[in-house]
N, C-alpha and C positions, 0 to 999 in steps of 0.2 A: 465465163469460161475463157480459157486461153486459146489463141489461134497458133496453129501449126509449130513454128519454131520457138515461140515463147514458152510453150508448155514443156518442151525439151530442156530448156535452160533451167527450169525450177528444180532445185534439189529435193531429195526425197524428204527431207524435214520441212522445207517450205510447202511442199503438197500436203504433208500430214497436218501442218499448221493450218492451212487454208480449209481442209476437211473438218478439224475440230471448230473452226470459226463458223463454217457454212453448213455442216452436215450434208454436203453435197458428195454422193457416192462417187461421182465422176473423179474426184481427186484420188480416192482410193483405188479406183480402177486404173488410174494413170500409174500410180506407183506400182500396183499389182502386176500390171503388164510388163513392167521393167524386169520383174523377177519370175515371170511364169515359168521359164525354162529351168531356173533353179528349183523352184517349188516341185515342178513335175519330176525332174530327175531325182530329187531327194524322195519324193513320195514312192517313186517306182522302186528305188533302192530298198526301201523297207517293206512295200506291199506286194511287189513282184506281180502285179495284175494290173493290166491297162485300164479296165473299168473302174477299180478300186482307186487307182491313182487318179484318174479324172475326177471321181468324187471327192477324193482327198483335196486336190487342187481347189475345187469349187468350196468346200468346206473351210478351207484356209482362207479364202476371200471373204466368207461370212464372218469368220473369227476376227479378221482384220477390221471389218467394218465396226464391230463391236468393241474390240480391245483398243483401238487407236483412239477411241473418244476418252479413255480413262487413264491409260498408261503413258507414262513420260518416257519416251524412247530416244536414247542417245546414239545408237549404232543400230539402224533399222535392219540393215542386211544380216547382222548377227542375230538380232531379236527374231527376225522373220525365219531365219534357219532354225532357231529353237522352237518356235511355235509349231513350224511344219513338222519337225522331228517328232516333238512330243505328240501332236495330232496323230502322226502315223503309228507311233508306238502304241498308243491308246487304242487305235482302230484295229491294230494287229492284235492286241491282246483280246479285246472284245470278241473279234472273230474267232480266235482260238478258244475262248471260253464257250461261245456259242456252239461250235463244232463239237466240243468235247461233251457238253450237256447233251446235244442232240444225240451224239453216238451212244452215251450212257443210257439215256432214254430209250432208244431203240434196242439196245441190247437187252436191257432189263425187261422191256415189254414183250419182245419175242420169245422170251421163256415163259411167259403166262398165256395159256390158251385163251383165245377170244380177244385178248387185250389188243392185238394188233390191228384188228378191224375197228375196234372203238377208237384207237388212236388215229387211224386213217380218217375216220369220220370227223373227230375233233379238228385235226389239222385242216380238213376241208372247210368246215365251218368257220375256223379262224381265217383261213385264206380269203374266203368269201366276204367275211366281215371287213377284212383289211381293205379288200378291192372296193367295197361300198364306201368305206371312208376315203379312200384315194379318189374315187369318182366325185364324191361331195367336195373334196379339197379342190379338186381340178376344175369344178365348176365355178369356184369363186375367183379363179384367175382371169387376167384380161386375155383376149384373143392372142396378143403377141406372146404372153407367157405361156399359154396352152400349146401354141406352136412350137415354142422351145422345148417344153416337156415332151411333146410328141415326137420331135425330131431326136432327142437325146435318148429317151427311154424306149420309145416304141420302134423307131427306125434305126436305133443304135449308131446315130451319127457321133462323131468325136465332138468335144467341146469346141475345138477350133472351127469345125465345119458348121455347127449351130450358129456360132458367133458370126461367121461369114455370111450365112444365109440370112 
Protein backbone atom coordinates (compact mmCIF):
# COMPACT_ATOMS: atom_id res chain seq x y z
CA UNK A 1 0.00 0.00 0.00
CA UNK A 2 1.03 3.58 -0.47
CA UNK A 3 1.78 6.04 2.26
CA UNK A 4 0.07 9.44 2.47
CA UNK A 5 1.47 11.70 -0.25
CA UNK A 6 2.61 8.91 -2.54
CA UNK A 7 -0.95 7.61 -3.09
CA UNK A 8 -2.11 11.10 -4.07
CA UNK A 9 0.54 11.40 -6.76
CA UNK A 10 -0.61 8.27 -8.59
CA UNK A 11 -2.85 8.90 -11.55
CA UNK A 12 -6.19 7.15 -11.92
CA UNK A 13 -4.68 4.97 -14.64
CA UNK A 14 -1.78 3.93 -12.40
CA UNK A 15 -4.12 2.97 -9.59
CA UNK A 16 -6.32 1.02 -12.00
CA UNK A 17 -3.24 -0.75 -13.36
CA UNK A 18 -2.19 -1.68 -9.82
CA UNK A 19 -5.70 -2.97 -9.14
CA UNK A 20 -5.58 -5.15 -12.24
CA UNK A 21 -2.20 -6.55 -11.16
CA UNK A 22 -2.94 -7.12 -7.47
CA UNK A 23 -6.76 -7.35 -7.30
CA UNK A 24 -6.56 -5.20 -4.15
CA UNK A 25 -9.85 -3.33 -3.66
CA UNK A 26 -7.94 -0.56 -1.90
CA UNK A 27 -6.79 0.81 -5.26
CA UNK A 28 -10.36 0.98 -6.57
CA UNK A 29 -11.39 2.62 -3.31
CA UNK A 30 -8.73 5.30 -3.78
CA UNK A 31 -9.85 6.11 -7.32
CA UNK A 32 -13.51 5.91 -6.31
CA UNK A 33 -12.98 8.33 -3.43
CA UNK A 34 -11.64 10.94 -5.86
CA UNK A 35 -14.95 10.92 -7.74
CA UNK A 36 -17.51 10.25 -4.99
CA UNK A 37 -18.92 13.77 -5.21
CA UNK A 38 -19.32 13.48 -9.00
CA UNK A 39 -21.00 10.08 -8.70
CA UNK A 40 -23.31 11.23 -5.91
CA UNK A 41 -24.30 14.43 -7.70
CA UNK A 42 -25.00 12.64 -10.95
CA UNK A 43 -26.97 9.89 -9.22
CA UNK A 44 -29.09 12.44 -7.37
CA UNK A 45 -29.75 14.31 -10.62
CA UNK A 46 -31.42 11.20 -12.01
CA UNK A 47 -32.90 9.55 -8.91
CA UNK A 48 -34.01 12.60 -6.87
CA UNK A 49 -33.92 10.54 -3.68
CA UNK A 50 -31.18 10.50 -1.02
CA UNK A 51 -31.52 6.82 -0.10
CA UNK A 52 -31.57 5.69 -3.73
CA UNK A 53 -28.63 7.97 -4.48
CA UNK A 54 -26.57 6.42 -1.69
CA UNK A 55 -27.49 2.94 -2.94
CA UNK A 56 -26.51 3.92 -6.47
CA UNK A 57 -23.13 5.25 -5.30
CA UNK A 58 -22.41 1.93 -3.60
CA UNK A 59 -23.63 0.03 -6.66
CA UNK A 60 -21.23 2.00 -8.84
CA UNK A 61 -18.36 1.06 -6.52
CA UNK A 62 -19.27 -2.61 -6.93
CA UNK A 63 -19.57 -2.18 -10.71
CA UNK A 64 -16.11 -0.60 -10.77
CA UNK A 65 -14.58 -3.51 -8.90
CA UNK A 66 -15.85 -5.90 -11.56
CA UNK A 67 -15.57 -3.82 -14.73
CA UNK A 68 -12.09 -2.45 -14.09
CA UNK A 69 -10.76 -6.00 -14.26
CA UNK A 70 -11.88 -6.48 -17.84
CA UNK A 71 -12.30 -3.08 -19.50
CA UNK A 72 -9.52 -1.07 -21.05
CA UNK A 73 -10.24 2.52 -20.02
CA UNK A 74 -8.55 5.51 -21.62
CA UNK A 75 -10.50 8.36 -20.02
CA UNK A 76 -11.56 7.18 -16.58
CA UNK A 77 -13.63 10.22 -15.62
CA UNK A 78 -15.73 10.07 -18.81
CA UNK A 79 -16.10 6.30 -18.52
CA UNK A 80 -17.15 6.60 -14.87
CA UNK A 81 -19.68 9.28 -15.79
CA UNK A 82 -21.21 6.92 -18.38
CA UNK A 83 -21.28 3.97 -15.99
CA UNK A 84 -22.97 6.05 -13.30
CA UNK A 85 -25.50 7.60 -15.69
CA UNK A 86 -26.40 4.24 -17.24
CA UNK A 87 -26.76 2.60 -13.84
CA UNK A 88 -29.06 5.38 -12.61
CA UNK A 89 -31.20 5.29 -15.74
CA UNK A 90 -31.53 1.52 -15.43
CA UNK A 91 -32.44 1.84 -11.75
CA UNK A 92 -34.98 4.55 -12.56
CA UNK A 93 -36.56 2.41 -15.32
CA UNK A 94 -36.81 -0.59 -13.00
CA UNK A 95 -38.38 1.53 -10.24
CA UNK A 96 -40.95 2.88 -12.70
CA UNK A 97 -41.78 -0.61 -14.00
CA UNK A 98 -42.15 -1.98 -10.46
CA UNK A 99 -44.38 0.92 -9.43
CA UNK A 100 -46.55 0.56 -12.55
CA UNK A 101 -46.86 -3.22 -12.08
CA UNK A 102 -47.76 -2.83 -8.43
CA UNK A 103 -50.34 -0.13 -9.21
CA UNK A 104 -51.90 -2.23 -11.98
CA UNK A 105 -52.06 -5.27 -9.72
CA UNK A 106 -53.68 -3.34 -6.88
CA UNK A 107 -56.18 -1.73 -9.24
CA UNK A 108 -57.20 -5.02 -10.83
CA UNK A 109 -57.29 -6.90 -7.52
CA UNK A 110 -59.43 -4.29 -5.82
CA UNK A 111 -62.20 -4.86 -8.35
CA UNK A 112 -62.50 -8.58 -7.48
CA UNK A 113 -64.20 -9.39 -4.14
CA UNK A 114 -61.97 -11.25 -1.67
CA UNK A 115 -58.84 -10.93 -3.77
CA UNK A 116 -57.50 -7.98 -1.79
CA UNK A 117 -57.32 -10.03 1.42
CA UNK A 118 -55.65 -12.91 -0.43
CA UNK A 119 -53.17 -10.51 -1.95
CA UNK A 120 -52.38 -9.02 1.45
CA UNK A 121 -51.68 -12.52 2.83
CA UNK A 122 -49.44 -13.34 -0.14
CA UNK A 123 -47.52 -10.09 0.24
CA UNK A 124 -47.08 -10.74 3.96
CA UNK A 125 -45.79 -14.27 3.28
CA UNK A 126 -43.42 -12.97 0.62
CA UNK A 127 -42.16 -10.24 2.94
CA UNK A 128 -41.57 -12.75 5.75
CA UNK A 129 -39.72 -15.07 3.37
CA UNK A 130 -37.48 -12.21 2.23
CA UNK A 131 -36.81 -11.19 5.83
CA UNK A 132 -35.79 -14.78 6.63
CA UNK A 133 -33.46 -14.80 3.62
CA UNK A 134 -32.03 -11.47 4.67
CA UNK A 135 -31.41 -12.71 8.21
CA UNK A 136 -29.64 -15.80 6.86
CA UNK A 137 -27.47 -13.65 4.60
CA UNK A 138 -26.61 -11.23 7.40
CA UNK A 139 -25.53 -14.13 9.61
CA UNK A 140 -22.84 -15.00 7.03
CA UNK A 141 -21.22 -11.56 7.40
CA UNK A 142 -18.32 -10.68 9.63
CA UNK A 143 -19.05 -8.61 12.75
CA UNK A 144 -17.70 -5.47 11.06
CA UNK A 145 -19.89 -6.04 7.99
CA UNK A 146 -22.94 -6.67 10.19
CA UNK A 147 -22.27 -3.40 11.98
CA UNK A 148 -22.14 -1.52 8.66
CA UNK A 149 -25.44 -3.07 7.54
CA UNK A 150 -27.02 -2.22 10.89
CA UNK A 151 -25.83 1.39 10.76
CA UNK A 152 -26.85 1.97 7.16
CA UNK A 153 -30.16 0.14 6.91
CA UNK A 154 -31.52 -0.04 10.45
CA UNK A 155 -30.16 3.15 11.98
CA UNK A 156 -30.44 4.94 8.60
CA UNK A 157 -26.98 6.49 8.80
CA UNK A 158 -25.60 8.01 5.63
CA UNK A 159 -22.80 6.23 3.78
CA UNK A 160 -20.26 8.86 4.88
CA UNK A 161 -21.31 8.43 8.53
CA UNK A 162 -20.98 4.63 8.31
CA UNK A 163 -17.53 4.98 6.77
CA UNK A 164 -16.48 7.39 9.51
CA UNK A 165 -17.71 5.10 12.30
